[in-house]
Every structure is written in structure tokens, then in C-alpha cells.
C-alpha positions as CSV (number, residue, x, y, z in Angstrom):
1,M,182.0,139.2,96.7
2,K,179.9,139.6,99.8
3,R,176.4,140.9,99.4
4,R,175.2,143.8,101.1
5,R,172.0,143.6,103.1
6,S,169.2,146.0,102.2
7,Y,167.3,147.8,105.1
8,K,164.9,149.7,102.9
9,K,162.0,147.2,103.3
10,Y,162.3,147.2,107.1
11,L,162.4,151.1,107.1
12,F,159.3,151.2,105.0
13,L,157.5,148.7,107.3
14,A,158.5,150.8,110.4
15,L,157.3,154.2,108.9
16,T,154.0,152.5,107.8
17,L,153.3,151.2,111.3
18,F,154.1,154.6,112.6
19,F,151.8,156.4,110.3
20,L,148.9,154.0,111.2
21,M,149.5,154.5,115.0
22,S,149.4,158.2,114.3
23,L,146.0,158.2,112.6
24,P,143.3,159.9,114.7
25,A,141.0,157.4,116.6
26,L,137.8,158.8,114.9
27,F,139.2,157.9,111.5
28,I,140.2,154.4,112.6
29,E,136.7,153.7,113.9
30,K,135.1,154.9,110.7
31,V,137.4,152.6,108.6
32,R,136.8,149.8,110.9
33,G,133.0,150.2,110.7
34,K,132.9,150.4,106.9
35,T,135.0,147.3,106.7
36,I,132.8,145.3,109.1
37,A,129.8,146.6,107.2
38,F,131.3,145.4,103.8
39,L,132.2,142.0,105.3
40,V,128.8,141.3,107.3
41,P,126.8,140.1,104.3
42,W,129.5,137.6,103.2
43,R,130.0,136.4,106.8
44,K,126.2,135.9,107.2
45,Q,126.0,134.0,103.9
46,C,128.8,131.7,105.1
47,T,127.3,131.3,108.6
48,A,124.1,130.3,107.1
49,K,125.5,128.0,104.6
50,K,127.5,126.4,107.4
51,G,124.4,126.0,109.6
52,E,122.4,124.5,106.6
53,D,125.2,122.0,106.1
54,L,125.2,121.2,109.9
55,E,121.5,120.8,110.0
56,K,121.6,118.6,106.9
57,K,124.2,116.3,108.4
58,R,122.0,116.2,111.6
59,L,118.9,115.2,109.7
60,E,120.9,112.6,107.7
61,G,122.1,111.2,110.9
62,E,118.8,111.1,112.5
63,N,117.3,109.4,109.3
64,H,120.1,106.9,109.4
65,L,119.3,106.0,113.1
66,L,115.5,105.7,112.1
67,R,116.4,103.2,109.4
68,V,118.4,101.2,111.8
69,E,115.6,101.0,114.3
70,I,113.1,100.2,111.4
71,G,115.2,97.3,110.2
72,K,115.6,96.2,113.8
73,L,111.8,96.1,114.3
74,K,111.5,94.3,110.9
75,A,113.8,91.7,112.2
76,L,112.0,91.3,115.5
77,L,108.8,90.8,113.6
78,G,110.5,88.2,111.4
79,Q,111.8,86.4,114.5
80,Q,108.3,86.5,116.0
81,G,107.0,84.8,112.8
82,A,109.8,82.1,113.2
83,V,108.6,81.2,116.7
84,E,105.0,81.1,115.6
85,N,106.2,78.7,112.8
86,Y,107.8,76.6,115.5
87,L,104.5,76.4,117.4
88,K,102.9,75.2,114.2
89,D,105.3,72.5,113.8
90,L,104.6,71.3,117.4
91,K,100.9,71.0,116.3
92,N,101.7,69.0,113.2
93,D,101.3,65.6,114.3
94,A,101.9,64.2,110.8
95,F,105.6,65.2,110.6
96,H,106.6,63.8,114.1
97,R,109.5,66.2,114.7
98,H,108.3,67.6,118.1
99,E,111.6,67.1,119.8
100,E,113.5,69.1,117.4
101,A,110.8,71.9,117.1
102,L,110.8,72.1,120.9
103,S,114.6,72.3,120.9
104,L,114.5,75.2,118.3
105,L,111.8,77.0,120.3
106,E,113.8,76.9,123.5
107,S,116.9,78.3,121.7
108,Q,114.8,80.9,120.0
109,T,113.3,82.1,123.4
110,H,116.8,82.5,124.8
111,S,118.1,84.5,121.7
112,I,119.4,88.0,121.9
113,P,119.3,90.6,119.1
114,A,122.7,92.1,117.8
115,R,123.2,95.0,115.5
116,V,125.9,94.7,112.8
117,I,128.3,97.7,113.3
118,Y,131.2,96.9,111.0
119,R,132.1,95.0,107.9
120,D,135.5,94.9,106.4
121,P,135.4,95.3,102.7
122,A,138.3,92.9,102.3
123,N,136.5,90.1,104.1
124,W,132.8,91.0,103.0
125,T,131.8,87.5,102.5
126,S,133.6,86.1,105.5
127,S,132.7,88.0,108.5
128,F,131.2,91.1,110.2
129,W,131.2,92.6,113.8
130,V,128.1,93.0,116.1
131,N,127.5,95.0,119.2
132,V,127.4,92.4,121.8
133,G,130.0,90.8,123.9
134,E,131.2,89.6,127.3
135,E,129.4,92.4,129.0
136,T,126.1,91.3,127.3
137,N,126.4,88.1,129.1
138,R,126.9,89.7,132.4
139,T,124.0,92.1,131.8
140,I,121.4,89.4,130.9
141,G,122.9,87.0,133.7
142,R,123.4,83.9,131.3
143,L,125.9,83.0,128.7
144,V,124.6,83.5,125.3
145,V,127.4,85.2,123.4
146,A,130.3,82.8,123.2
147,K,132.5,81.1,120.7
148,N,130.5,78.9,118.3
149,S,127.2,80.7,119.3
150,P,124.9,80.2,116.2
151,V,123.8,83.5,114.6
152,L,120.4,83.3,113.0
153,L,117.6,85.5,111.3
154,G,114.3,83.8,111.7
155,R,115.1,80.0,111.1
156,S,118.0,80.7,108.7
157,V,121.6,80.4,109.6
158,V,123.7,83.5,109.3
159,G,126.9,82.1,110.8
160,A,128.5,81.5,114.2
161,I,130.5,83.7,116.6
162,D,134.3,83.1,116.3
163,Y,135.6,85.9,118.6
164,V,134.0,87.4,121.7
165,G,135.3,90.8,122.9
166,K,134.2,93.0,125.7
167,K,131.6,94.8,123.9
168,Q,131.9,93.5,120.4
169,S,132.0,90.2,118.8
170,R,133.0,88.7,115.3
171,V,130.6,86.6,113.4
172,R,131.9,84.1,110.7
173,L,129.5,83.8,108.0
174,I,128.3,80.7,106.2
175,T,129.7,82.0,103.0
176,D,133.2,81.7,104.5
177,L,135.4,78.8,103.7
178,G,136.1,78.2,107.4
179,L,132.6,77.4,108.4
180,K,131.3,74.0,107.4
181,P,127.9,73.1,108.7
182,A,126.7,69.6,108.4
183,V,123.5,69.5,106.5
184,R,121.0,67.3,104.8
185,A,118.5,67.7,102.0
186,V,114.8,67.8,102.9
187,R,111.9,67.8,100.4
188,G,108.1,68.3,100.8
189,Y,106.7,69.8,104.0
190,P,110.0,71.7,105.0
191,Q,110.1,73.4,101.6
192,N,106.5,74.4,102.1
193,V,107.4,75.9,105.4
194,L,110.1,78.0,103.9
195,L,107.9,79.1,101.1
196,V,105.0,80.2,103.5
197,E,107.5,82.2,105.5
198,H,108.5,84.0,102.3
199,I,104.9,84.5,101.6
200,E,104.2,86.1,104.9
201,V,107.2,88.4,104.4
202,L,105.8,89.5,101.1
203,N,102.3,90.0,102.5
204,R,103.5,92.2,105.3
205,A,105.3,94.4,102.6
206,L,102.3,94.5,100.3
207,L,99.9,95.7,103.1
208,T,102.2,98.9,103.5
209,R,101.8,99.8,99.9
210,S,98.8,101.9,98.8
211,D,100.1,103.0,95.6
212,L,100.1,99.5,93.7
213,P,97.6,99.2,90.8
214,V,96.0,96.2,92.5
215,P,94.6,96.8,96.1
216,P,96.7,94.8,98.7
217,N,93.5,93.0,99.7
218,E,93.3,91.4,96.4
219,F,96.8,90.0,96.8
220,A,95.9,88.8,100.4
221,K,93.1,86.6,99.1
222,Y,95.4,84.6,96.8
223,I,98.2,84.6,99.3
224,E,95.8,82.9,101.9
225,T,94.8,80.4,99.2
226,L,98.2,79.4,98.5
227,K,99.2,79.2,102.1
228,S,96.3,77.0,102.7
229,Y,97.4,74.6,99.8
230,L,101.0,74.6,101.0
231,S,99.8,73.7,104.6
232,Q,97.8,70.6,103.5
233,N,100.8,68.8,102.2
234,L,102.4,67.4,105.4
235,E,104.5,64.8,103.8
236,G,108.3,65.3,104.0
237,W,111.4,63.5,103.1
238,Y,114.8,63.6,104.6
239,L,117.4,62.7,102.2
240,A,121.2,63.1,101.2
241,K,123.5,64.4,103.9
242,G,126.8,66.3,103.4
243,I,128.9,69.3,104.2
244,L,128.3,73.0,103.1
245,Q,131.0,75.7,102.8
246,G,131.8,79.0,101.2
247,A,132.4,78.9,97.6
248,G,135.8,80.6,97.9
249,T,134.5,83.5,95.6
250,P,136.7,86.7,95.3
251,M,136.8,89.1,98.3
252,W,135.0,92.4,98.5
253,R,131.4,93.2,98.1
254,K,129.5,91.3,95.3
255,R,125.9,90.5,94.3
256,G,124.8,87.1,95.3
257,H,126.4,84.6,97.4
258,C,127.0,80.9,96.6
259,L,127.6,77.9,98.7
260,K,129.4,74.6,97.7
261,G,128.2,71.3,98.9
262,V,130.5,68.3,99.2
263,G,130.2,64.6,100.2
264,F,126.4,64.1,99.7
265,N,125.1,60.6,100.0
266,Y,122.6,58.4,101.8
267,D,124.7,55.1,102.2
268,F,123.6,54.4,105.8
269,A,120.2,54.0,107.4
270,D,119.3,56.4,110.1
271,E,116.2,57.4,112.1
272,E,114.8,59.2,109.0
273,G,114.8,56.1,106.7
274,P,116.9,53.4,105.1
275,A,120.0,53.8,103.0
276,R,119.3,54.5,99.4
277,D,121.0,53.9,96.0
278,L,122.9,57.0,94.7
279,H,121.7,56.7,91.3
280,S,118.1,55.6,91.5
281,G,117.3,56.5,95.1
282,E,115.7,53.2,95.8
283,P,115.8,52.1,99.3
284,L,118.5,49.4,99.9
285,D,116.1,47.7,102.3
286,P,114.0,45.5,100.1
287,F,111.3,45.4,102.7
288,S,111.1,49.3,102.9
289,P,107.6,50.7,102.1
290,L,109.2,54.1,101.1
291,P,109.1,55.0,97.3
292,A,112.1,55.6,95.2
293,M,113.3,59.2,94.7
294,P,116.4,61.1,93.8
295,I,118.4,61.7,96.9
296,L,119.4,65.1,95.9
297,K,117.9,67.7,93.2
298,P,117.6,71.3,92.7
299,N,115.2,73.3,94.8
300,D,115.8,70.9,97.8
301,L,116.1,72.6,101.2
302,L,119.2,72.0,103.1
303,V,118.9,72.0,106.9
304,T,121.4,71.4,109.8
305,T,121.7,67.9,111.2
306,G,123.4,68.8,114.4
307,M,126.4,66.7,113.7
308,D,129.0,69.5,113.3
309,G,128.6,70.5,117.0
310,V,127.9,74.1,116.3
311,F,124.4,74.3,115.0
312,P,121.4,72.6,116.4
313,P,119.3,70.3,114.0
314,G,116.4,71.7,111.8
315,L,117.9,75.1,111.1
316,Q,117.5,76.4,107.4
317,V,120.7,76.9,105.6
318,A,120.4,76.9,101.9
319,E,118.4,75.9,98.8
320,V,120.0,73.7,96.2
321,T,120.6,75.4,92.7
322,K,122.7,72.7,91.0
323,V,123.7,69.2,91.5
324,Y,126.8,68.0,89.8
325,P,126.7,64.6,88.1
326,L,128.2,61.7,89.8
327,R,131.9,61.2,88.9
328,E,132.9,57.9,87.6
329,G,133.7,55.8,90.5
330,G,132.5,58.3,92.9
331,Y,130.1,57.7,95.8
332,T,129.1,61.3,96.6
333,Y,127.5,64.1,95.0
334,D,128.8,67.8,94.9
335,L,126.4,70.8,94.6
336,E,125.9,74.6,94.5
337,A,123.3,76.3,96.7
338,I,122.2,79.7,97.9
339,P,121.6,80.7,101.5
340,T,118.1,80.9,102.6
341,I,118.9,84.0,104.4
342,G,118.6,86.0,101.2
343,N,120.7,89.1,100.6
344,M,123.4,88.8,103.2
345,D,124.9,92.3,102.1
346,E,122.1,94.3,103.7
347,L,121.9,92.5,107.1
348,Q,121.5,95.0,110.0
349,T,120.1,93.0,113.0
350,V,120.7,89.3,113.7
351,F,119.8,86.9,116.6
352,I,122.3,85.0,118.6
353,I,121.3,81.7,120.4
354,P,123.4,80.0,123.2
355,P,126.1,77.6,122.0
356,V,125.1,74.0,121.5
357,G,125.9,71.7,124.4
358,Y,126.8,74.4,126.9
359,I,126.3,73.5,130.6
360,P,126.4,76.3,133.2
361,E,129.0,75.9,135.9
362,D,126.4,75.9,138.8
363,Q,124.6,73.0,137.1
364,P,125.7,69.3,137.4
């Protein structure tokens, strides 16, 4: 059976509209005024709350920008300290590494700062993006940002550029499995240099604190004594050589970063000394005056050798935390290490130096 359509609701709506349009204008104005008066306090409250939220967001944005700038200034101060340490190495006649220090100093003077702008959580320990690219090279008039340009903070290796865009570039971190710097273990003076750098960072931080139970000046006296002691020991040893790579730990953000070292030995003599026995560390050259010592042990500093074609020699990479026993029939050691860069999760500003071996087109 076909249902009949009801027109009553439409008729009621039409009569209501007609009634409202027939009301006197004075009555309509009074009702409108009372309605507005009733709603004004609520509207003011909502507007004020919205204004407070906008002001809060604005202040949070300004605070974030200030923190970024403070982090950048701290990084610049740290980089200046690294340059000063290079100059100290040049003055150190006992260690005889002037050429290496000069090369690092030259690279440092051509470095440019870059700010970390994005980090994918799924590739947290593998890469991040920085705010420099091809346009940066055109602006400064020389090539610095290129594929395989080393990325540093102070003397420590952060990674290397693996993609260059117009305004952004991607940095592959040393904790990534695909980046494998060639390194060697050093002991003695180079370790002292790293410790002095850490002490100087600590000293600068202490001098900004006035709420500590012991005055910062008291700390400064002990720090200067320790720095003086460390600077007196100029003897250093260059020992086992091998390859570092990321430990292949799970993705996503995590506390701490571990590196794996493979293929470490000292089977062939080089400019740093004679070959050494894997077990005893004795020089294989019977006429060598050098003492026997382990070619690898915890707390050794790992620095670049320059043999990977990406990083110049002498850059700090990691500190050895564990050396695995030599396997039966094996002729190399494996190890674990932590980056000297420290907490890589909080990096905000890094420094990029020109790629190794680059020759400008206008030069022969």
C-alpha cells in the first residue's frame, strides 16, 4: 500500500517563519541584544583561552629556536676547541705528527656548520638530514657538501654525506652497517688528548653553574692539575688496524650506540712501527727497540687511518670497550666500541668538511 506523504511539518515551519517575520522590529532588537549580552562572557572566555593557547605556542616556538641557537653556539665553541688542540699538536715535537695535524687543521678551516633538520625513527641509528646542499656550495663558492664529505663534531667522526639535494643532504652515521671506516688503535698521548677535550667541556659546563655545593673555582684547580699531568705524557703508540661498522642493533631510537670492529691485527710493518705478534705484542723485528705490549685492549682509542678513501687520517672514531679472544686458528681480533661523539641521539649541529681527494675543475 502506498504511504501518504505528510505536509503538516512543512506547514508548521512556514507558519513559524511567517510569525517571526511579523514580529515588531523593536521586539526583535531587544531579543537580539539580550541574546548577545548572554553570550558575550562565554565568547570572551573562549577568545581569551584561545589567545592564551596561541601565546603559549608562540613562546614554545621561540624557546625551541633559542635552544637550537644555543646548541649551535656550543657546537661552534667545541669546534674552536678542536682547532686549538690541532695547534697544540703542531707544537708537540715529541709526537712527530705535524703533517697529519696540518691536514686536519686545513680541513677544519674549510668546514661549514649544518643543522640536523629531520631524523626518521625507523632509521634512527642509520642516518639523518641536514640543512645544507648544492645551493650551499654555490653560496660559499667552493665544494664542501658532496657525496662522502666527512661529517664531524670536534675531532670525532659523526658520519659521511651519502646524498646531496638542492637544500638538504642525508648523513649516513657511523652506527650504520653500510659505513665502514678504516681505523687503528692508539694508546698513550692520543688518549690523553681525548680526555683533555672531555675535561675542557666539563669545565665550561661547571663554570656556568652557581648552585653547586662546591664553587666552580675549586673544580677548576683540580682540572688544571689533571690537564697538566696529562699533557706531560707525550709518548704514544699506534697499534692494531681494522675496520669499524655499525653493530646492526634494532632500529628505532635507543639508549647508547655500539660499534663492531673486525679484522684487527698488526701483521705488517708500517711507518708507525714493526709488525707485532698477535698474542704477546712483541715486535717481530728482533732488532726493534720498541717494547712488547698488547696490540689491542679496552680503553684504546680508535682513529681513522685514511685507507677507506672517505675519512682523512687522525680523526677520533670510538673507544674500545671489549676485545674478543682470538679464535682458534684465527689471525685477527674482533671488538666492541662506543663512538667518541657521545650521545648521538641529541645531535643538533654538525660540521662538514670537503671530501677527501677532491680536486677542483679549475686546478690541474
